[in-house]
All heavy atoms as an XYZ file, in Angstrom:
779
protein
N      10.144    -29.115    -12.921
C       9.544    -27.791    -12.865
C       9.394    -27.278    -14.288
O      10.344    -27.305    -15.080
C      10.497    -26.860    -12.058
C      10.003    -25.457    -11.940
S      11.214    -24.546    -10.954
C      10.208    -23.250    -10.362
N       8.180    -26.815    -14.671
C       7.976    -26.308    -16.009
C       8.884    -25.085    -16.313
O       9.244    -24.335    -15.426
C       6.540    -25.884    -16.024
C       5.896    -26.570    -14.873
C       6.987    -26.793    -13.856
N       9.237    -24.936    -17.554
C      10.038    -23.782    -17.981
C       9.286    -22.927    -18.917
O       8.411    -23.396    -19.666
C      11.312    -24.281    -18.636
C      12.253    -25.005    -17.707
C      13.596    -25.325    -18.404
O      13.744    -25.105    -19.564
N      14.484    -25.829    -17.624
N       9.596    -21.642    -18.926
C       8.921    -20.672    -19.757
C      10.004    -19.788    -20.395
O      10.936    -19.348    -19.713
C       7.983    -19.808    -18.916
C       7.253    -18.681    -19.573
C       6.280    -19.223    -20.613
C       6.536    -17.837    -18.555
N       9.884    -19.556    -21.662
C      10.831    -18.708    -22.378
C      10.080    -17.411    -22.749
O       9.011    -17.451    -23.306
C      11.383    -19.352    -23.662
O      12.013    -20.573    -23.268
C      12.358    -18.448    -24.366
N      10.672    -16.276    -22.397
C      10.071    -15.003    -22.685
C      11.059    -14.157    -23.490
O      12.215    -14.015    -23.097
C       9.710    -14.232    -21.379
C       8.780    -15.061    -20.503
C       9.088    -12.867    -21.699
C       8.537    -14.432    -19.147
N      10.609    -13.568    -24.565
C      11.388    -12.650    -25.355
C      11.012    -11.236    -24.922
O       9.863    -10.837    -25.102
C      11.153    -12.837    -26.846
C      11.676    -14.205    -27.341
O      12.738    -14.643    -26.924
N      10.893    -14.837    -28.169
N      11.979    -10.527    -24.384
C      11.729     -9.157    -23.905
C      12.406     -8.119    -24.837
O      13.509     -8.382    -25.329
C      12.291     -8.979    -22.503
C      11.680     -9.828    -21.380
C      12.411     -9.626    -20.100
C      10.204     -9.497    -21.227
N      11.766     -6.991    -25.028
C      12.413     -5.921    -25.750
C      13.659     -5.470    -24.987
O      13.775     -5.667    -23.758
C      11.382     -4.793    -25.790
C      10.092     -5.421    -25.392
C      10.398     -6.661    -24.604
N      14.612     -4.875    -25.675
C      15.862     -4.488    -25.026
C      15.656     -3.553    -23.851
O      16.350     -3.708    -22.835
C      16.757     -3.780    -26.063
C      17.303     -4.764    -27.102
O      17.332     -5.969    -26.829
O      17.739     -4.294    -28.210
N      14.723     -2.593    -23.926
C      14.561     -1.670    -22.827
C      13.996     -2.395    -21.606
O      14.379     -2.082    -20.474
C      13.665     -0.475    -23.191
C      12.298     -0.901    -23.715
O      12.152     -2.038    -24.177
O      11.389     -0.061    -23.655
N      13.152     -3.376    -21.789
C      12.653     -4.179    -20.636
C      13.762     -5.041    -20.072
O      13.865     -5.224    -18.861
C      11.450     -5.002    -21.032
C      10.120     -4.265    -21.020
C       8.996     -5.246    -21.434
C       9.804     -3.659    -19.698
N      14.573     -5.614    -20.933
C      15.681     -6.451    -20.437
C      16.667     -5.624    -19.658
O      17.177     -6.079    -18.627
C      16.349     -7.138    -21.642
C      17.199     -8.290    -21.224
S      16.223     -9.561    -20.386
C      17.435    -10.135    -19.194
N      16.897     -4.375    -20.055
C      17.746     -3.453    -19.286
C      17.162     -3.236    -17.899
O      17.873     -3.296    -16.907
C      17.890     -2.124    -20.053
O      18.454     -2.377    -21.309
C      18.775     -1.181    -19.280
N      15.863     -3.054    -17.850
C      15.176     -2.841    -16.572
C      15.323     -4.114    -15.694
O      15.652     -4.035    -14.529
C      13.711     -2.535    -16.808
C      12.899     -2.477    -15.528
C      12.964     -1.370    -14.708
C      12.070     -3.537    -15.150
C      12.206     -1.318    -13.536
C      11.310     -3.474    -14.006
C      11.379     -2.383    -13.199
N      15.062     -5.282    -16.275
C      15.182     -6.550    -15.531
C      16.579     -6.760    -15.014
O      16.791     -7.130    -13.861
C      14.691     -7.746    -16.373
C      15.015     -9.052    -15.712
C      13.206     -7.632    -16.674
N      17.596     -6.441    -15.845
C      18.967     -6.589    -15.415
C      19.300     -5.636    -14.266
O      20.003     -6.018    -13.343
C      19.912     -6.366    -16.591
C      19.932     -7.561    -17.530
O      19.679     -8.680    -17.153
N      20.178     -7.265    -18.790
N      18.767     -4.416    -14.311
C      18.983     -3.467    -13.225
C      18.387     -3.993    -11.936
O      18.988     -3.948    -10.884
C      18.435     -2.104    -13.600
C      18.666     -1.060    -12.512
C      18.338      0.352    -12.975
N      17.004      0.488    -13.572
C      15.883      0.714    -12.903
N      15.894      0.797    -11.580
N      14.725      0.835    -13.526
N      17.132     -4.475    -12.016
C      16.470     -5.026    -10.843
C      17.231     -6.216    -10.317
O      17.328     -6.404     -9.101
C      15.001     -5.373    -11.147
C      14.126     -4.195    -11.517
C      14.192     -3.099    -10.475
C      13.226     -3.309     -9.376
N      13.144     -2.216     -8.415
N      17.766     -7.028    -11.221
C      18.530     -8.213    -10.817
C      19.747     -7.791    -10.001
O      20.041     -8.383     -8.965
C      18.948     -9.022    -12.041
O      17.791     -9.451    -12.759
C      19.776    -10.258    -11.653
N      20.406     -6.727    -10.428
C      21.576     -6.246     -9.709
C      21.257     -5.645     -8.375
O      22.136     -5.453     -7.555
C      22.347     -5.259    -10.584
O      21.616     -4.056    -10.734
N      19.992     -5.376     -8.137
C      19.565     -4.774     -6.849
C      19.248     -5.856     -5.784
O      18.681     -5.561     -4.764
C      18.344     -3.895     -7.064
C      18.655     -2.650     -7.865
C      17.415     -1.826     -8.181
O      16.304     -2.183     -7.740
O      17.559     -0.796     -8.881
N      19.578     -7.125     -6.044
C      19.401     -8.107     -5.009
C      18.821     -9.428     -5.460
O      18.479    -10.253     -4.577
N      18.670     -9.680     -6.736
C      18.173    -10.968     -7.201
C      19.297    -11.775     -7.785
O      20.244    -11.205     -8.359
C      17.034    -10.764     -8.187
C      15.825    -10.141     -7.592
C      15.650     -8.737     -7.588
C      14.821    -10.894     -6.994
C      14.544     -8.159     -6.989
C      13.713    -10.344     -6.401
C      13.583     -8.954     -6.420
O      12.498     -8.365     -5.829
N      19.223    -13.072     -7.663
C      20.266    -13.934     -8.171
C      20.356    -13.970     -9.691
O      21.464    -14.114    -10.235
C      20.038    -15.387     -7.662
C      20.195    -15.528     -6.180
C      19.853    -16.940     -5.703
O      19.875    -17.869     -6.548
O      19.561    -17.083     -4.529
N      19.213    -13.804    -10.336
C      19.196    -13.853    -11.796
C      17.937    -13.147    -12.302
O      17.016    -12.917    -11.528
C      19.174    -15.340    -12.247
O      17.947    -15.925    -11.896
N      17.939    -12.836    -13.582
C      16.713    -12.227    -14.165
C      15.496    -13.175    -13.989
O      14.408    -12.721    -13.703
C      17.046    -12.074    -15.651
C      18.530    -11.950    -15.688
C      19.019    -12.852    -14.556
N      15.737    -14.449    -14.071
C      14.643    -15.422    -13.883
C      14.073    -15.344    -12.491
O      12.871    -15.393    -12.305
C      15.145    -16.859    -14.187
C      15.482    -17.096    -15.621
C      16.906    -16.616    -16.009
O      17.665    -16.156    -15.131
O      17.235    -16.702    -17.211
N      14.968    -15.209    -11.491
C      14.467    -15.080    -10.096
C      13.674    -13.797     -9.888
O      12.709    -13.798     -9.123
C      15.630    -15.126     -9.122
C      16.145    -16.531     -8.930
O      15.573    -17.502     -9.412
N      17.269    -16.640     -8.240
N      14.069    -12.707    -10.542
C      13.321    -11.477    -10.449
C      11.934    -11.653    -11.009
O      10.927    -11.285    -10.362
C      14.064    -10.301    -11.130
C      13.227     -9.064    -11.188
C      12.934     -8.376    -10.034
C      12.720     -8.624    -12.415
C      12.157     -7.218    -10.059
C      11.899     -7.475    -12.430
C      11.646     -6.791    -11.299
O      10.869     -5.679    -11.330
N      11.808    -12.219    -12.212
C      10.509    -12.424    -12.855
C       9.688    -13.404    -11.979
O       8.481    -13.172    -11.786
C      10.677    -12.924    -14.294
C       9.341    -13.306    -14.890
C      11.357    -11.851    -15.144
N      10.301    -14.412    -11.446
C       9.579    -15.360    -10.578
C       9.044    -14.664     -9.344
O       7.882    -14.889     -8.950
C      10.516    -16.497    -10.180
C       9.929    -17.547     -9.218
C       8.746    -18.261     -9.860
C      11.003    -18.571     -8.816
N       9.835    -13.750     -8.774
C       9.324    -13.018     -7.586
C       8.127    -12.150     -7.911
O       7.209    -12.023     -7.143
C      10.483    -12.174     -6.964
O      10.745    -11.073     -7.787
N       8.108    -11.586     -9.122
C       6.994    -10.746     -9.532
C       5.726    -11.612     -9.649
O       4.664    -11.206     -9.192
C       7.252    -10.039    -10.865
C       8.303     -8.984    -10.876
C       8.513     -8.456    -12.300
C       7.948     -7.835     -9.953
N       5.884    -12.764    -10.224
C       4.736    -13.685    -10.350
C       4.225    -14.157     -8.982
O       3.017    -14.215     -8.767
C       5.107    -14.880    -11.235
C       5.373    -14.542    -12.701
C       5.936    -15.762    -13.423
C       4.120    -14.049    -13.365
N       5.151    -14.454     -8.089
C       4.751    -14.899     -6.734
C       4.027    -13.781     -5.992
O       3.008    -14.040     -5.320
C       5.982    -15.369     -5.972
C       6.538    -16.666     -6.461
C       7.850    -17.026     -5.843
O       8.542    -16.131     -5.256
O       8.244    -18.214     -5.902
N       4.532    -12.567     -6.128
C       3.863    -11.401     -5.424
C       2.466    -11.233     -6.020
O       1.501    -11.036     -5.285
C       4.688    -10.123     -5.632
C       5.975    -10.213     -4.783
C       3.888     -8.882     -5.258
C       6.970     -9.114     -5.072
N       2.346    -11.312     -7.353
C       1.048    -11.169     -7.994
C       0.056    -12.229     -7.525
O      -1.111    -11.959     -7.239
C       1.221    -11.182     -9.494
C      -0.035    -10.782    -10.217
O      -0.964    -11.580    -10.346
N      -0.094     -9.562    -10.683
N       0.548    -13.457     -7.445
C      -0.278    -14.564     -6.993
C      -0.754    -14.323     -5.560
O      -1.925    -14.488     -5.233
C       0.480    -15.875     -7.109
C      -0.340    -17.065     -6.613
C       0.459    -18.368     -6.559
O       1.681    -18.331     -6.586
N      -0.218    -19.484     -6.497
N       0.174    -13.925     -4.704
C      -0.145    -13.685     -3.282
C      -1.189    -12.579     -3.150
O      -2.181    -12.701     -2.401
C       1.108    -13.316     -2.505
C       0.860    -13.169     -1.052
C       0.980    -14.143     -0.090
C       0.501    -11.960     -0.372
N       0.674    -13.605      1.127
C       0.357    -12.282      0.995
C       0.244    -10.657     -0.773
C       0.001    -11.339      1.960
C      -0.127     -9.729      0.193
C      -0.233    -10.067      1.545
N      -1.007    -11.484     -3.897
C      -1.936    -10.370     -3.878
C      -3.334    -10.822     -4.331
O      -4.351    -10.443     -3.738
C      -1.475     -9.202     -4.711
C      -0.294     -8.485     -4.126
C       0.277     -7.427     -5.059
O       0.100     -7.509     -6.267
N       0.963     -6.440     -4.493
N      -3.385    -11.583     -5.364
C      -4.665    -12.047     -5.884
C      -5.392    -12.944     -4.879
O      -6.572    -12.816     -4.644
C      -4.421    -12.798     -7.223
C      -5.678    -13.063     -7.982
C      -5.393    -13.628     -9.335
O      -4.902    -12.853    -10.207
O      -5.614    -14.845     -9.546
N      -4.651    -13.852     -4.268
C      -5.243    -14.744     -3.279
C      -5.734    -14.004     -2.070
O      -6.815    -14.288     -1.538
C      -4.192    -15.813     -2.857
C      -3.934    -16.834     -3.947
C      -2.754    -17.731     -3.556
O      -2.143    -17.524     -2.506
O      -2.467    -18.668     -4.366
N      -4.974    -13.022     -1.610
C      -5.340    -12.291     -0.406
C      -6.408    -11.219     -0.665
O      -7.130    -10.828      0.243
C      -4.138    -11.732      0.301
C      -3.312    -12.823      0.948
N      -2.460    -13.602      0.251
C      -3.292    -13.250      2.230
C      -1.908    -14.462      1.085
N      -2.396    -14.260      2.286
N      -6.484    -10.737     -1.905
C      -7.546     -9.757     -2.237
C      -8.895    -10.419     -2.098
O      -9.843     -9.798     -1.599
C      -7.320     -9.227     -3.645
N      -9.025    -11.665     -2.513
C     -10.289    -12.375     -2.384
C     -10.664    -12.530     -0.923
O     -11.798    -12.371     -0.534
C     -10.195    -13.740     -3.052
C     -10.077    -13.630     -4.558
C      -9.820    -14.999     -5.212
O      -9.824    -16.012     -4.512
O      -9.592    -15.015     -6.432
N      -9.697    -12.843     -0.057
C      -9.954    -13.035      1.365
C     -10.384    -11.720      2.011
O     -11.300    -11.714      2.821
C      -8.680    -13.536      2.060
C      -8.299    -14.935      1.705
C      -6.929    -15.311      2.285
O      -6.423    -14.562      3.150
O      -6.399    -16.339      1.924
N      -9.736    -10.636      1.660
C     -10.017     -9.396      2.346
C     -11.397     -8.859      1.982
O     -11.997     -8.121      2.773
C      -8.943     -8.319      1.980
O      -9.022     -7.987      0.658
N     -11.935     -9.224      0.830
C     -13.243     -8.730      0.457
C     -14.355     -9.755      0.633
O     -15.479     -9.580      0.229
C     -13.235     -8.218     -0.960
C     -12.360     -6.989     -1.153
C     -11.322     -6.972     -2.046
C     -12.577     -5.866     -0.360
C     -10.522     -5.842     -2.154
C     -11.781     -4.737     -0.497
C     -10.732     -4.749     -1.398
N     -13.991    -10.890      1.302
C     -15.018    -11.882      1.586
C     -15.970    -11.336      2.675
O     -17.119    -11.743      2.735
C     -14.384    -13.169      2.073
N     -15.477    -10.391      3.475
C     -16.268     -9.768      4.521
C     -17.000     -8.569      3.898
O     -16.349     -7.581      3.550
C     -15.372     -9.363      5.652
C     -16.096     -8.643      6.784
O     -17.350     -8.561      6.750
O     -15.430     -8.158      7.715
N     -18.326     -8.583      3.805
C     -19.045     -7.475      3.170
C     -18.887     -6.159      3.898
O     -18.872     -5.100      3.279
C     -20.502     -7.922      3.175
C     -20.569     -9.219      3.894
C     -19.194     -9.662      4.197
N     -18.728     -6.195      5.240
C     -18.506     -4.949      5.993
C     -17.189     -4.309      5.628
O     -17.092     -3.092      5.504
C     -18.627     -5.197      7.452
C     -20.014     -5.580      7.923
C     -20.068     -5.881      9.401
O     -19.100     -6.340      9.980
N     -21.263     -5.697      9.992
N     -16.173     -5.143      5.497
C     -14.848     -4.647      5.093
C     -14.894     -4.044      3.707
O     -14.341     -3.007      3.417
C     -13.793     -5.710      5.193
C     -12.413     -5.209      4.855
C     -11.383     -6.266      5.026
N     -10.105     -5.746      4.603
C      -8.957     -6.047      5.163
N      -8.951     -6.895      6.147
N      -7.848     -5.536      4.703
N     -15.607     -4.731      2.784
C     -15.770     -4.213      1.447
C     -16.462     -2.878      1.448
O     -16.060     -1.940      0.740
C     -16.519     -5.228      0.588
C     -16.827     -4.748     -0.826
C     -15.581     -4.568     -1.655
O     -14.737     -5.460     -1.709
N     -15.433     -3.429     -2.311
N     -17.511     -2.738      2.243
C     -18.288     -1.476      2.335
C     -17.358     -0.369      2.849
O     -17.396      0.754      2.321
C     -19.485     -1.661      3.217
N     -16.567     -0.692      3.860
C     -15.659      0.330      4.407
C     -14.617      0.756      3.343
O     -14.328      1.946      3.186
C     -14.928     -0.209      5.648
C     -13.887      0.700      6.262
C     -14.516      2.030      6.722
C     -13.187      0.008      7.411
N     -14.044     -0.209      2.629
C     -13.102      0.082      1.561
C     -13.734      1.009      0.507
O     -13.143      1.968      0.068
C     -12.604     -1.195      0.883
C     -11.722     -2.047      1.767
C     -10.321     -1.502      1.875
O      -9.876     -0.775      0.946
O      -9.678     -1.818      2.858
N     -14.959      0.723      0.141
C     -15.672      1.533     -0.844
C     -15.869      2.946     -0.356
O     -15.667      3.927     -1.097
C     -17.017      0.914     -1.215
C     -16.868     -0.418     -1.939
O     -15.783     -0.688     -2.473
O     -17.890     -1.158     -1.975
N     -16.282      3.116      0.896
C     -16.464      4.426      1.483
C     -15.171      5.245      1.485
O     -15.128      6.408      1.110
C     -17.042      4.325      2.908
C     -18.501      3.832      2.849
C     -16.953      5.673      3.659
C     -19.046      3.426      4.209
N     -14.095      4.561      1.939
C     -12.804      5.247      2.015
C     -12.294      5.661      0.625
O     -11.742      6.777      0.464
C     -11.789      4.374      2.721
C     -12.056      4.160      4.208
C     -11.039      3.132      4.733
C     -12.045      5.441      4.995
N     -12.516      4.844     -0.340
C     -12.115      5.192     -1.714
C     -12.901      6.395     -2.229
O     -12.329      7.282     -2.876
C     -12.287      4.010     -2.665
C     -11.216      2.949     -2.536
C     -11.375      1.833     -3.521
O     -11.998      2.054     -4.597
O     -10.897      0.716     -3.233
N     -14.161      6.451     -1.979
C     -15.007      7.573     -2.381
C     -14.548      8.852     -1.696
O     -14.447      9.914     -2.329
C     -16.491      7.305     -2.088
C     -17.207      6.556     -3.158
C     -17.128      7.206     -4.517
O     -17.440      8.428     -4.659
O     -16.710      6.504     -5.473
N     -14.307      8.796     -0.409
C     -13.885      9.977      0.350
C     -12.538     10.506     -0.134
O     -12.265     11.676     -0.072
C     -13.858      9.657      1.848
C     -15.205      9.548      2.449
C     -15.133      9.403      3.921
N     -16.459      9.300      4.479
C     -16.738      9.124      5.772
N     -15.728      8.976      6.605
N     -17.950      9.049      6.200
N     -11.694      9.569     -0.555
C     -10.372      9.960     -0.996
C     -10.428     10.736     -2.301
O      -9.467     11.478     -2.635
C      -9.499      8.695     -1.169
C      -8.024      9.030     -1.281
O      -7.564      9.939     -0.547
O      -7.321      8.403     -2.073
N     -11.527     10.685     -3.016
C     -11.648     11.424     -4.273
C     -12.023     12.889     -4.066
O     -11.898     13.713     -4.952
C     -12.742     10.776     -5.146
C     -12.387      9.389     -5.626
C     -13.515      8.769     -6.398
C     -13.220      7.327     -6.787
N     -14.403      6.681     -7.385
N     -12.491     13.236     -2.856
C     -12.853     14.621     -2.590
C     -14.334     14.803     -2.774
O     -15.059     13.810     -2.903
N     -14.850     15.984     -2.773
C     -14.176     17.245     -2.601
C     -13.720     17.439     -1.134
O     -14.293     16.904     -0.223
C     -15.233     18.270     -2.968
C     -16.548     17.606     -2.559
C     -16.317     16.126     -2.813
N     -12.675     18.217     -0.998
C     -12.120     18.467      0.278
C     -12.491     19.863      0.738
O     -12.556     20.796     -0.070
C     -10.607     18.301      0.250
C     -10.193     16.947     -0.217
C      -9.716     16.746     -1.507
C     -10.299     15.857      0.597
C      -9.344     15.523     -1.938
C      -9.936     14.599      0.175
C      -9.443     14.423     -1.129
N     -12.738     20.023      2.027
C     -13.124     21.331      2.537
C     -11.842     22.094      2.971
O     -10.916     21.446      3.470
C     -14.119     21.226      3.688
C     -13.538     20.426      4.842
C     -15.382     20.640      3.210
C     -14.337     20.483      6.111
N     -11.820     23.360      2.823
C     -10.644     24.109      3.267
C     -10.620     24.169      4.815
O     -11.667     24.161      5.454
C     -10.845     25.523      2.690
C     -12.281     25.597      2.350
C     -12.796     24.208      2.127
N      -9.424     24.096      5.357
C      -9.287     24.161      6.815
C      -8.396     25.364      7.156
O      -7.619     25.827      6.318
C      -8.646     22.877      7.396
C      -9.603     21.729      7.248
C      -7.341     22.584      6.749
N      -8.562     25.853      8.372
C      -7.743     27.015      8.759
C      -6.287     26.663      8.858
O      -5.920     25.496      9.032
C      -8.250     27.523     10.113
O      -8.021     26.587     11.104
N      -5.464     27.666      8.709
C      -4.011     27.442      8.707
C      -3.525     26.940     10.063
O      -2.526     26.251     10.126
C      -3.290     28.742      8.331
C      -3.723     29.258      6.963
C      -2.552     29.528      6.083
O      -1.415     29.440      6.545
O      -2.799     29.883      4.915
N      -4.225     27.292     11.137
C      -3.741     26.910     12.445
C      -4.457     25.634     12.971
O      -4.460     25.393     14.161
C      -3.917     28.064     13.413
C      -5.358     28.438     13.619
O      -6.222     28.054     12.870
N      -5.611     29.225     14.650
N      -5.002     24.849     12.067
C      -5.710     23.651     12.478
C      -4.796     22.692     13.280
O      -5.201     22.147     14.281
C      -6.261     22.895     11.275
C      -7.012     21.582     11.555
C      -8.227     21.827     12.401
C      -7.361     20.831     10.302
N      -3.581     22.524     12.826
C      -2.627     21.656     13.516
C      -2.438     22.143     14.954
O      -2.430     21.338     15.903
C      -1.298     21.598     12.794
O      -1.521     21.170     11.459
C      -0.305     20.646     13.472
N      -2.257     23.423     15.123
C      -2.079     23.976     16.459
C      -3.302     23.749     17.339
O      -3.176     23.380     18.504
C      -1.781     25.465     16.392
C      -0.472     25.814     15.692
C      -0.372     27.295     15.402
O      -1.056     28.113     16.040
O       0.477     27.619     14.526
N      -4.481     23.921     16.787
C      -5.728     23.723     17.536
C      -5.839     22.272     17.978
O      -6.125     21.974     19.148
C      -6.945     24.149     16.711
C      -6.932     25.639     16.463
C      -8.233     23.711     17.364
C      -7.941     26.089     15.408
N      -5.587     21.341     17.059
C      -5.677     19.928     17.369
C      -4.641     19.536     18.409
O      -4.968     18.831     19.377
C      -5.538     19.080     16.085
C      -5.403     17.582     16.409
C      -6.714     19.309     15.173
N      -3.443     20.026     18.230
C      -2.369     19.649     19.196
C      -2.689     20.202     20.583
O      -2.430     19.527     21.599
C      -1.016     20.192     18.691
C      -0.487     19.479     17.478
S      -0.302     17.707     17.699
C       1.058     17.646     18.835
N      -3.226     21.366     20.684
C      -3.614     21.930     21.964
C      -4.697     21.082     22.645
O      -4.646     20.819     23.845
C      -4.078     23.401     21.837
C      -4.409     24.072     23.143
C      -3.213     24.053     24.127
O      -2.075     24.140     23.706
O      -3.508     23.941     25.362
N      -5.680     20.654     21.877
C      -6.719     19.793     22.436
C      -6.160     18.450     22.918
O      -6.558     17.938     23.937
C      -7.858     19.569     21.408
C      -8.690     20.812     21.188
C      -9.844     20.556     20.293
C     -10.665     21.811     20.116
N     -11.878     21.610     19.347
N      -5.203     17.922     22.140
C      -4.554     16.649     22.556
C      -3.790     16.879     23.837
O      -3.858     16.072     24.771
C      -3.639     16.133     21.426
C      -2.756     14.972     21.917
C      -4.446     15.725     20.221
N      -3.056     17.994     23.937
C      -2.291     18.254     25.171
C      -3.196     18.368     26.385
O      -2.945     17.820     27.438
C      -1.483     19.537     25.019
C      -0.273     19.429     24.191
C       0.563     20.720     24.202
N       1.421     20.785     23.043
C       1.191     21.467     21.932
N       0.104     22.217     21.808
N       2.010     21.408     20.925
N      -4.330     19.024     26.189
C      -5.285     19.197     27.261
C      -5.866     17.830     27.701
O      -5.978     17.544     28.895
C      -6.446     20.144     26.874
C      -6.027     21.568     26.686
C      -5.424     22.154     27.968
O      -5.920     21.894     29.074
N      -4.351     22.906     27.804
N      -6.181     17.013     26.728
C      -6.736     15.676     27.038
C      -5.675     14.820     27.737
O      -6.012     14.124     28.719
C      -7.188     14.981     25.786
C      -7.747     13.595     26.047
C      -8.358     12.987     24.861
N      -9.694     13.518     24.726
C     -10.513     13.295     23.730
N     -10.139     12.461     22.734
N     -11.724     13.785     23.696
N      -4.444     14.915     27.311
C      -3.358     14.107     27.987
C      -3.147     14.617     29.422
O      -2.931     13.809     30.325
C      -2.085     14.227     27.192
C      -2.054     13.462     25.852
C      -0.791     13.785     25.101
C      -2.209     11.951     26.091
N      -3.226     15.921     29.625
C      -3.089     16.441     30.968
C      -4.217     15.922     31.874
O      -3.980     15.519     33.031
C      -3.050     17.965     30.952
C      -1.795     18.621     30.431
C      -1.980     20.149     30.309
C      -0.612     18.301     31.327
N      -5.414     15.949     31.391
C      -6.570     15.484     32.134
C      -6.434     14.007     32.455
O      -6.648     13.567     33.570
C      -7.897     15.808     31.414
C      -9.077     15.095     32.089
C      -8.127     17.311     31.344
N      -6.054     13.205     31.449
C      -5.877     11.765     31.647
C      -4.739     11.466     32.615
O      -4.848     10.556     33.408
C      -5.633     11.058     30.329
C      -6.844     11.008     29.422
C      -6.563     10.347     28.079
O      -5.400     10.077     27.742
N      -7.588     10.137     27.318
N      -3.681     12.284     32.556
C      -2.568     12.101     33.444
C      -2.933     12.341     34.879
O      -2.424     11.674     35.815
N      -3.845     13.246     35.140
C      -4.302     13.532     36.502
C      -5.155     12.406     37.075
O      -5.193     12.179     38.271
C      -5.090     14.811     36.532
C      -4.235     16.034     36.257
C      -5.093     17.317     36.371
N      -4.375     18.377     35.722
C      -4.922     19.313     34.996
N      -6.247     19.341     34.813
N      -4.206     20.271     34.431
N      -5.854     11.674     36.169
C      -6.758     10.629     36.600
C      -6.056      9.258     36.687
O      -6.640      8.324     37.139
C      -7.950     10.505     35.646
C      -8.833     11.726     35.701
N      -9.626     12.033     36.763
C      -9.031     12.702     34.780
C     -10.265     13.183     36.517
N      -9.913     13.606     35.271
N      -4.816      9.215     36.252
C      -4.112      7.927     36.228
C      -3.509      7.578     37.594
O      -3.363      8.255     38.478
C      -2.978      7.946     35.184
C-alpha cells in the first residue's frame, strides 16, 4: 500500500487529533476516511447528474432556494393543517 507523508500546521493537527478521539483509530484513519468520502461523493455526483431531467430539477430547486420569497400570513400553518384535517376526514369516510 502506498504511503503519504503530510506536514500539518499545529492548529490542523490539533483538529485532526480531536476528530481522532471522536471515534477513529488514528489520525491516519481519520484522513483516510475523508479521502474515501470525497472519492465516493465525486463518483456519485457524476451518476446523479447523468440524467438530464434530474439535473434540470436540481437547477430549478437551487434557483428557487435563492428567493425572492413572498410573505405569507401568520396563520398559514393553521390554514394548511385545517385543510389536511378535512382531507383526512373525507378520505377516512371513503375507506
